[in-house]
Steps between C-alpha positions, in 0.01 A plus 500: 500500500630846412659666801264743668759776492498484122156648491572782741473835330535863588259656743418761243427249228414154623415365841776289661383169645782496754484854642848573366636783707811606686551776751590847383872551493599134495835484325612230261805339658723228362551202727845487658542146374478625138713814547877487439709709740870579432754423771601806698865602462721667758492826307125504533496521881557876510234544236267281706557718807429815303186339357382408852559856621312633199210265579490623861498861383220421259290335772568797732346725236213256460437501876506883509255526212270228634483645851423845356225358275348298787489802732345711225232238430434463874386863511265446205318172569160549669504188720673509840581129488677548167693793647616272781616230257697756298659635817607150599666411169672841498640416842627161373688672219631775730648237732668333203625831367648621825706199611542247217846455349414289195185684398474314170352205690196717573418590141228235479333621821515860380330401173228308687436803724469719191245255358302518826503879474371494142223253581384689812493826308291339230248293694428763766433775250155640558427271795377586847525329837155350431653295216713307752213269597547272199781330311717814490491540878598138554781524246639816664477345847692189390764708323537724807549197726766357269709815452487567873637151561788560260567844647518353850733226376729752330507726806563205730787379284653847507489507879675163512796637304384325186585794275865515604566141391262480205766527230678184605229268633314292243205415724414866532486538124255212510286699742494792256392258228226366730371853564493557126302178448262598782434831326441309175238283672340804662478671163339190347233492771443875476469487121253211527274677749533835326383333177202370695428855618514621140274220383242577765495867397436381146227266620309794646498659154424192293242335724311814607133404481297694247162368612315364802575133443715487815249532779446373852180332615458506876373184667203533731688376808825592667730202568514439874823562687622164637478457875795549729661158571374347825846363584786740440771443757837672505422741217393816685828686452518403135142608432565835671820558299335413171193711578716808548670436168167465320368822655811669360413372149767233479444192283571174684610155386444242774726207416517155651434130441147365480319485830729743686219752557536762226130506418402517868728800556359675192142441615584634845636821347165561330333532840749733673340830603758712315418307183121525534529873574709566189342265247147455641313267262778510239674192645511210256627144521571325168609137516665303220478169680386207285625635166745304285817704436562312177162589349414834660446776245530875528124526466450251786728705722321826424154347533588358843650837599188688388270251672687550826436874468133444430502628143430351161724586205436492128694599193862443408687700764430357848795674663374841401154419635627366831735797533210739445313337788806507727565869439164596645613473867771367733499123463673205667520183291633167624608257227510163675696203362679728255744221414225362276559772242861576595603147408329541165601860432799401284286318243415647162136532605562674830789731431260789556404413857794671671443818302129497592575462872760778476260736321234456767748518787622836374156663524508759783305386806516131409675253730555136401591213733623178337516168679727262315728200530714651224732799498434563133283798582400743226792728410471880482309508829670616819412197707592474864565129536422338833575138574224342708700277731395191694358549849702524818471210746244667724270591210540154347389345830202734512389393152542132577310500830224718360418200278626198697245408768636180662731671747550842653795712399660465844481120482635439147706810427834337580430198281366694203790745463715247312226439246446871443871549446502213249232688310713818500209672681316508166139614571310282250705193590426562868131532416505168311696334777261620769192385306663162432599467865139555603417172325752287686612443852843452650672772297873427479709807580821415310385383156696620199346746259180356363508208747193591700294579194614175341376310805163666460448455129766293321745277688678410174674836505733377771646250251565745216866548595739629232241496222258721690770746597629515144158585359452763770839652422418531130160656570665752732778572247280574199354856504172387345483169686505156338294447186326167563497426127882505502563336837591159359737659244676709762533207740535192279671302776192519724257227402204639698550874478127564449417303814765690695349832386153385608629410847679833538173677416312291758759597762435869426866558414416592141185610324371485145436815301368389165767263365783622727601369843619779728646517848263570783747465785841675475765249400874557496652189335723574200477279196663407173282469193572451132318695235533298180144371539368852535659651190338399169705479183210520256379852424128452552454156649554605860415870491255444784785389727698816434195715562394319817842423657730772369593631845573149625716419200693825532564431871624148428727608214656778708550260792664237279727751327628612838512173691523191284819509289498121464187518285614811318440384143133415560457822695640713216271329251202554730601865541509593133192288422308679775606844376403402147160374616452814708562710190251295298220465751536750784747781423592668828817616681700219659714472811741253337743756354736513805508120526591472131770766531648311796547177303874431524655555160720209390535287191234254614239770567560752220238364263242439773543848643489649152169323425352634826619854423365476145149399610511760779585763238206385286268537800639847576444593137137391516456713813667807343774484766733618232829566677478167680422320174799644318734430793383140529538442125851644509596287802370189322684605186834506686439153646398350167811641338722363778337159453562511124127514414519764226142449381346579840742790548387647167135446597549715812690768310245522218213532746687785671552664162132464419408651835708803405341521157149494638602784732592711199872456576585397148868593496570303819307203365692513174836526678428203725413273208800615298723422801365145488565474128863602551558273800665159501163345582342596168655217301366248755137604459239316297380650174156560649646698791711702257187568297321616812788737578492643147122542521516688832787712370290599198207584729723751679653632176155553352430775754841667469493510118862377495420252222289519187165323482645266236759376753265441794387144584669355192762285674226310687253463216628153408524364855260215564365655823520870419410502133132598508545743786791669323295542182222665701735749659693564178171601341405719796845662504473585129166669561632688804794622294266654244412202281182470296195435718309296242797274436558455876133420561493243221816334627370484861168355385691221324705441816179490703392192307832334579452584869162332499649179363801515735277562804743738672311760704793740527544515124123533457489784752782698339359471148161628617664781691701593191183509293335721764802733492480536121122556509542768766766683300280485189201636690301176478401518864224240487743244354749586772229442762413163345861382489560596862180325602633187330815528710287535815311187395825302514540573872142546618405271787862403565731800541320803638816712498541448124132577449539829689817585306337471159171645619690817589640506147151448361357773726756749364376423148136538613588842636647598163161405355346757735354237736666633815248361747514159334879512528483571874243224546717247314787565740277504806345166412830332415644635827247324722730199566758752623306691764821540701864526408720192506868464410450275201269757338733802539573540130134454408412788733769711330364415154145576611601833652665618179211373287250682723705819464482475120124444516442802724724720284307391190177585683633848584517425875846647550488504880418129522755421229765692696425294810531174309822607330648599836395166649659317207826692543514413870444133418766518228751633751423210731511240222790655310304533176647761265267467202172558683667779694599671175145462365346635820734800534432582137128484589550752780688718254204494262266601782730790589515597131118493475485730804752728324755445777785478251779514758365193676433328168862563400620350827286188452614449142865540601447228761344279234793556267743414780318171560521424127877539522515267802294239318693538176186596306518788249248761626332522160438124519363491854164376371619318187496161670193565714133553419413870532330577830450877500258676264655645183389850596764511772803615302721668760760221490518514121547879503766469768701248299479719190612806701188684389312775693439524785806279553740672264847520657377300803575157357842450653 
């Protein structure tokens, strides 16, 4: 099957299946293993010293300039938290500047601090303190915490005399490198959350309701507030503490194992006088008990939420409706058993849940209390996490003797203490024990954990021995509990694992929640478990396992990577298979990256580690974690080369080059591929891989106009794999370079018939898109609409992101037809599967934002178009996309030109021209390889390039 990367095309022309991006500013670097270095001579030592001194002087100037820029920006940003962050990084650089001897070591940190300054200046522009309640506030808080940690570390090292010995101690250079990596990670997180903030701002524009379809129907009854628990021992101080926090509008996450008393504490808070005085009848208790995490939907979550509030929702935007109700007065909402949706929140269906919780939590006057067994609480909410601990001995005795009626507390207290301790003073276990003890006589005071209950209900438990403990250990180890459907696969050496699980349930040590067995009583036995049975090799055969057990599998893989070197080969295979399956079925961030990085690099592990890094990079790419993707590909590339696997090395390099191309970084993409062609590895590559390299090189050269149309895609036209695809793009390149439209259309129609017989969807897609491009340029807008609809038909019902991508393109054409409202409706409808931002849809949001800007500009709505263009530019800065940024800045220039603000228009067009130079695209050909987006009547850019009034003498 043709490699998926082959079909990836420019953002401005064709949608990329693989989200091919890299971070802005990523440099193309040759691997050290492929770079020849001359041996240093004695005469070079003086030169080396002078070079080092020159580097230090250069970094000193960089530090001076960076500190000055940071302090200037600090006075301009409107957010106090951002001012604090800028002050902290300025202090870090000042410490380095004042006492460091080899300042060149700090160049990387200085550059990272400058990047932080630029991002803060950009994302806080026009914001107020009220904007800190959402994604932006959380991103700033996390960044502030991180830079403060580094600042404290730097200051502490200085006090310890670190600076005076820095130049000669290798470990201290390593610390500088670690700080630089920490700043890199902080920037990645900040970029991610800032993109989310941008996307949400765009959502408010795109999904603004234009009618009354989103309405709330009030139910005729108000849900009753649950009663205060009759038995609540040892919790008075905790309830008082939590009540004060709630009164002060703090969101709480009550965390603890099942049966520890989280729900009882939450119910008690509802009845405290301070709470009833503040919230009156606006106290709500919403329980998610009894729902299946593997099948719960976003609609189920919202319907249960609304029902707990006593309202009925209708329409397509439940969050907006619930939020409207919540804004009407101070409200306290308890979400009980929140682990039900937290465990499912990473799935493709429920990626929106966290954002919904965050949006409602950030409404002024709203307080949310979660009770959960999980710590995976919704991000972007300032939770105060409280662990609900087991009872103290006195309270545990009180609970037991409140239920146990066969003896007074004074008579049996001494004998029962050992049993309570065995139960870790766990409230529900004590309750079960006391009720079981009521049914028997002669209670034994020194039974092991579960012994007394076993005597009451299942004596066979006493004979479980190693098997029973092993099953318990695995259930306790797995975050989601043990999937009963997989129990026999996970424990093949146990002949009666199902029977053992049944007995454990009868002893009240575990409980069933749908098809998972979970711990009821705290259990502290460690275990070893293999994961080969959990990780499917077939793409679709075991998708349900990945979706249902992904957290368990991830935990097992991480554990094995760290602790079981003897089974390393199977563990590595399980690791990359799991990452691959995660990408296919449940794309989400993973915690496996550190474990993979820590794999010891030696000849026996190079290939295995490289495979893991490669699949990790693919997952990052799918999630638009662009810097991480490029870094992982490059790390895998080095390992493949060291292992002599030139094909896999070239695969990594070509994907990196294609990432650059799809960013609009055509020169860098071209250089990277040409480096490969001139390397020693080139002669070892297969003809198909060489053809792929030539094809991707021509894709980059097509945009830079560094080759004629007759030269493009010719070398690959005879390759067995690339032949048809090369003919398609040769035809499209000829048209884009000014070829005859009729001839191009005829040729593509012939190729379309070949695509139908070959059955390749990528070829089919690109021919139809080429036909739509030609029709649009010829003014045959209805034909363009039809061709784009045919492309949408390829993906409809399977790939909603692709559907949205081409619907945006179709909506732009509809707007050119004068159907502006239809264009907006097309985008709104196709956006419904993306009610909230998620990482893997970052580039689709960018594409939609630019398309919406073009639609509004065509409709004459310059203010709305300006907002969309600005949003697109912000997203481009986060994603490192030069082409869309150039388009969007040009759009702002046209708006300024239409408003007769020629000075601003000149500034915008100069910025656009500068981006063209960075991309390697001749300014006059900025739109030659892209379908026109802006209306023809906007001619400011054309006048600017021709140095015509009002831009005469300004085009410099």
